[in-house]
DRENTORMI-252546 format. One record per residue (C-alpha): residue number from 1; residue in three letters; x, z, y. Coordinates in nm, 4 decimals, always signed. Example, Ala and Ser with C-alpha at 12.3 -4.5 7.8 and 13.67 -1.06 7.14 Angstrom:
<pts>
+-----+-----+----------+----------+----------+
|   n | res |        u |        w |        v |
+-----+-----+----------+----------+----------+
|   1 | ALA |  +1.2300 |  +0.7800 |  -0.4500 |
|   2 | SER |  +1.3670 |  +0.7140 |  -0.1060 |
+-----+-----+----------+----------+----------+
</pts>
This chain:
<pts>
+-----+-----+----------+----------+----------+
|   n | res |        u |        w |        v |
+-----+-----+----------+----------+----------+
|   1 | MET |  +8.3843 |  +9.5745 |  +8.5137 |
|   2 | LYS |  +8.1243 |  +9.4834 |  +8.2514 |
|   3 | PHE |  +8.0886 |  +9.4906 |  +7.8344 |
|   4 | TRP |  +7.9956 |  +9.1101 |  +7.7600 |
|   5 | ASP |  +7.8256 |  +9.0837 |  +7.4010 |
|   6 | SER |  +7.9274 |  +8.8144 |  +7.2187 |
|   7 | SER |  +7.5341 |  +8.6777 |  +7.2306 |
|   8 | ALA |  +7.6755 |  +8.6571 |  +7.6237 |
|   9 | ILE |  +8.0029 |  +8.4692 |  +7.5514 |
|  10 | VAL |  +7.8373 |  +8.2006 |  +7.3071 |
|  11 | PRO |  +7.6207 |  +8.0658 |  +7.6083 |
|  12 | LEU |  +8.0193 |  +8.0482 |  +7.7941 |
|  13 | LEU |  +8.0902 |  +7.7948 |  +7.5512 |
|  14 | ALA |  +7.7966 |  +7.5869 |  +7.4194 |
|  15 | LYS |  +7.5331 |  +7.4827 |  +7.6919 |
|  16 | GLU |  +7.2340 |  +7.7274 |  +7.6982 |
|  17 | GLU |  +6.9069 |  +7.7941 |  +7.8839 |
|  18 | ALA |  +7.1519 |  +8.1588 |  +8.0454 |
|  19 | SER |  +7.4566 |  +7.9215 |  +8.0658 |
|  20 | ASP |  +7.5012 |  +7.9286 |  +8.4921 |
|  21 | PHE |  +7.3995 |  +8.2531 |  +8.4919 |
|  22 | LEU |  +7.6638 |  +8.3674 |  +8.2823 |
|  23 | TRP |  +7.9150 |  +8.1274 |  +8.3990 |
|  24 | GLU |  +7.8532 |  +8.2815 |  +8.7622 |
|  25 | LEU |  +7.8491 |  +8.5991 |  +8.6120 |
|  26 | THR |  +8.2833 |  +8.5816 |  +8.5025 |
|  27 | GLN |  +8.3201 |  +8.4284 |  +8.8729 |
|  28 | THR |  +8.2569 |  +8.8386 |  +8.9905 |
|  29 | ASP |  +8.4044 |  +8.9472 |  +8.6362 |
|  30 | LYS |  +8.7336 |  +8.9140 |  +8.5781 |
|  31 | ASP |  +8.7792 |  +9.2039 |  +8.3982 |
|  32 | LYS |  +8.5513 |  +9.1654 |  +8.0672 |
|  33 | VAL |  +8.5315 |  +9.4724 |  +7.7883 |
|  34 | VAL |  +8.5038 |  +9.3165 |  +7.4514 |
|  35 | TRP |  +8.4799 |  +9.4572 |  +7.0691 |
|  36 | TRP |  +8.6731 |  +9.3480 |  +6.8233 |
|  37 | GLY |  +8.4952 |  +9.1199 |  +6.6351 |
|  38 | THR |  +8.4151 |  +8.8805 |  +6.9378 |
|  39 | GLU |  +8.6211 |  +8.6385 |  +6.8452 |
|  40 | THR |  +8.4666 |  +8.5986 |  +6.4603 |
|  41 | GLU |  +8.1245 |  +8.6206 |  +6.6135 |
|  42 | CYS |  +8.1558 |  +8.4067 |  +6.8970 |
|  43 | LEU |  +8.3447 |  +8.0946 |  +6.6455 |
|  44 | SER |  +8.0305 |  +8.2040 |  +6.3428 |
|  45 | ALA |  +7.7420 |  +8.1196 |  +6.6093 |
|  46 | LEU |  +7.9719 |  +7.7618 |  +6.7265 |
|  47 | ALA |  +8.0178 |  +7.6678 |  +6.3230 |
|  48 | ARG |  +7.6619 |  +7.7260 |  +6.3058 |
|  49 | ARG |  +7.5316 |  +7.5116 |  +6.5814 |
|  50 | GLU |  +7.7699 |  +7.2588 |  +6.4099 |
|  51 | ARG |  +7.6837 |  +7.2380 |  +6.0531 |
|  52 | GLU |  +7.3180 |  +7.2457 |  +6.2054 |
|  53 | GLY |  +7.4218 |  +6.8924 |  +6.4660 |
|  54 | GLY |  +7.3589 |  +7.0753 |  +6.7703 |
|  55 | LEU |  +7.7450 |  +7.0161 |  +6.8683 |
|  56 | ASP |  +8.0205 |  +6.7971 |  +6.7954 |
|  57 | ARG |  +8.3632 |  +6.8662 |  +6.6913 |
|  58 | LEU |  +8.5258 |  +6.8148 |  +6.9517 |
|  59 | SER |  +8.2507 |  +7.0471 |  +7.1194 |
|  60 | VAL |  +8.3822 |  +7.3075 |  +6.8914 |
|  61 | SER |  +8.7470 |  +7.2471 |  +6.9519 |
|  62 | LEU |  +8.6715 |  +7.2465 |  +7.2696 |
|  63 | ALA |  +8.4896 |  +7.5765 |  +7.2581 |
|  64 | GLU |  +8.6920 |  +7.7395 |  +7.0730 |
|  65 | ALA |  +8.9934 |  +7.6946 |  +7.3324 |
|  66 | ASN |  +8.7839 |  +7.7633 |  +7.6020 |
|  67 | LEU |  +8.6805 |  +8.1126 |  +7.3825 |
|  68 | SER |  +9.0381 |  +8.1583 |  +7.3661 |
|  69 | LYS |  +9.1499 |  +8.1364 |  +7.7240 |
|  70 | ILE |  +8.7648 |  +8.3733 |  +7.7721 |
|  71 | LEU |  +8.9544 |  +8.6651 |  +7.4980 |
|  72 | ASN |  +9.2998 |  +8.6534 |  +7.6458 |
|  73 | GLU |  +9.1500 |  +8.7505 |  +7.9805 |
|  74 | ALA |  +8.9307 |  +9.0311 |  +7.7880 |
|  75 | TYR |  +9.0194 |  +9.3873 |  +7.7613 |
|  76 | GLU |  +8.9645 |  +9.4255 |  +7.3715 |
|  77 | ILE |  +8.8415 |  +9.7726 |  +7.1831 |
|  78 | GLN |  +8.9731 |  +9.8127 |  +6.8980 |
|  79 | PRO |  +8.8781 |  +9.9021 |  +6.4874 |
|  80 | ASN |  +8.9383 | +10.2920 |  +6.4984 |
|  81 | ILE |  +8.7621 | +10.5785 |  +6.2575 |
|  82 | GLU |  +8.5436 | +10.6430 |  +6.6083 |
|  83 | LEU |  +8.4097 | +10.3533 |  +6.6714 |
|  84 | ARG |  +8.3251 | +10.3995 |  +6.2556 |
|  85 | ARG |  +8.1347 | +10.7230 |  +6.2999 |
|  86 | ILE |  +7.9111 | +10.5901 |  +6.6551 |
|  87 | ALA |  +7.8089 | +10.2894 |  +6.4545 |
|  88 | ARG |  +7.7304 | +10.4699 |  +6.1643 |
|  89 | ARG |  +7.5054 | +10.7068 |  +6.4392 |
|  90 | LEU |  +7.3722 | +10.3957 |  +6.5418 |
|  91 | LEU |  +7.2560 | +10.2661 |  +6.2374 |
|  92 | MET |  +7.0732 | +10.4988 |  +6.1311 |
|  93 | THR |  +6.9082 | +10.5618 |  +6.4546 |
|  94 | HIS |  +6.7935 | +10.2243 |  +6.6048 |
|  95 | PRO |  +6.7198 |  +9.8294 |  +6.4381 |
|  96 | LEU |  +7.0916 |  +9.6992 |  +6.4789 |
|  97 | ARG |  +7.2611 |  +9.5104 |  +6.2751 |
|  98 | ALA |  +7.6209 |  +9.6393 |  +6.1694 |
|  99 | ALA |  +7.8097 |  +9.3957 |  +6.4148 |
| 100 | ASP |  +7.5655 |  +9.4835 |  +6.6566 |
| 101 | ALA |  +7.6643 |  +9.8510 |  +6.5481 |
| 102 | PHE |  +7.9616 |  +9.8039 |  +6.6090 |
| 103 | GLN |  +7.8834 |  +9.5743 |  +6.9900 |
| 104 | LEU |  +7.7136 |  +9.8817 |  +7.0344 |
| 105 | ALA |  +7.9895 | +10.1590 |  +6.9399 |
| 106 | SER |  +8.2451 |  +9.9592 |  +7.1192 |
| 107 | ALA |  +8.0327 |  +9.9773 |  +7.4831 |
| 108 | LEU |  +7.9838 | +10.4119 |  +7.4420 |
| 109 | PHE |  +8.3557 | +10.4468 |  +7.3148 |
| 110 | PHE |  +8.4885 | +10.2660 |  +7.6321 |
| 111 | GLY |  +8.2582 | +10.4235 |  +7.8626 |
| 112 | GLY |  +8.2832 | +10.7476 |  +7.7166 |
| 113 | SER |  +8.0986 | +11.0099 |  +7.9658 |
| 114 | GLN |  +8.0587 | +10.7627 |  +8.2179 |
| 115 | ILE |  +7.8438 | +10.5045 |  +7.9871 |
| 116 | ASP |  +7.5640 | +10.4442 |  +8.3043 |
| 117 | GLN |  +7.8380 | +10.2369 |  +8.4791 |
| 118 | LEU |  +7.9440 | +10.0417 |  +8.2512 |
| 119 | PRO |  +7.6577 |  +9.7138 |  +8.2948 |
| 120 | PHE |  +7.5975 |  +9.5416 |  +7.9604 |
| 121 | LEU |  +7.5451 |  +9.2119 |  +7.8976 |
| 122 | THR |  +7.3137 |  +9.0878 |  +7.5925 |
| 123 | LEU |  +7.0704 |  +8.8460 |  +7.4941 |
| 124 | ASP |  +6.9631 |  +9.0245 |  +7.2015 |
| 125 | GLU |  +6.6871 |  +9.2221 |  +7.2071 |
| 126 | ASN |  +6.7078 |  +9.4308 |  +6.9348 |
| 127 | LEU |  +7.0498 |  +9.5280 |  +7.1048 |
| 128 | SER |  +6.9712 |  +9.5469 |  +7.4173 |
| 129 | ALA |  +6.6833 |  +9.8455 |  +7.3504 |
| 130 | ALA |  +6.9509 | +10.0130 |  +7.1916 |
| 131 | ALA |  +7.1885 | +10.0125 |  +7.4603 |
| 132 | ALA |  +6.9125 | +10.0761 |  +7.6798 |
| 133 | LYS |  +6.8167 | +10.3685 |  +7.4677 |
| 134 | GLU |  +7.1736 | +10.5115 |  +7.4855 |
| 135 | GLY |  +7.3037 | +10.4753 |  +7.8148 |
| 136 | LEU |  +7.3738 | +10.1807 |  +7.9073 |
| 137 | ALA |  +7.3001 | +10.0074 |  +8.1814 |
| 138 | LEU |  +7.2154 |  +9.6491 |  +8.1223 |
| 139 | VAL |  +7.2511 |  +9.3154 |  +8.3442 |
| 140 | SER |  +6.9233 |  +9.1162 |  +8.3467 |
| 141 | ILE |  +6.9536 |  +8.8119 |  +8.1966 |
+-----+-----+----------+----------+----------+
</pts>
């Protein structure tokens, strides 16, 4: 079981340098953990690529279908007051954007007292640094 940041899911939807490695990880990690905003973040990334000409409409449609399949099989951390409290602390402690603070807060909330045993996947350097400082086990990509 691993926590999958949106930046680690997008390469499963659209070809990137890390795509092959991440697809291999999906074979050994059937129990993905994500936060409730993952779908929106991934759709935002796909829409941006379409606008910029990196993906055509058919590719985006296929990616959306794959995203639905991935998320239907994942455990999704729902919004709650504790997540908001943790995210607020993270924003004051690390150079994170709001969505990244919620990603990390979700992993910390889910991992509880065993956060060092919850592998955290992200391609975002700031988020990776913050996760390491918070004690999460990072997966090298």
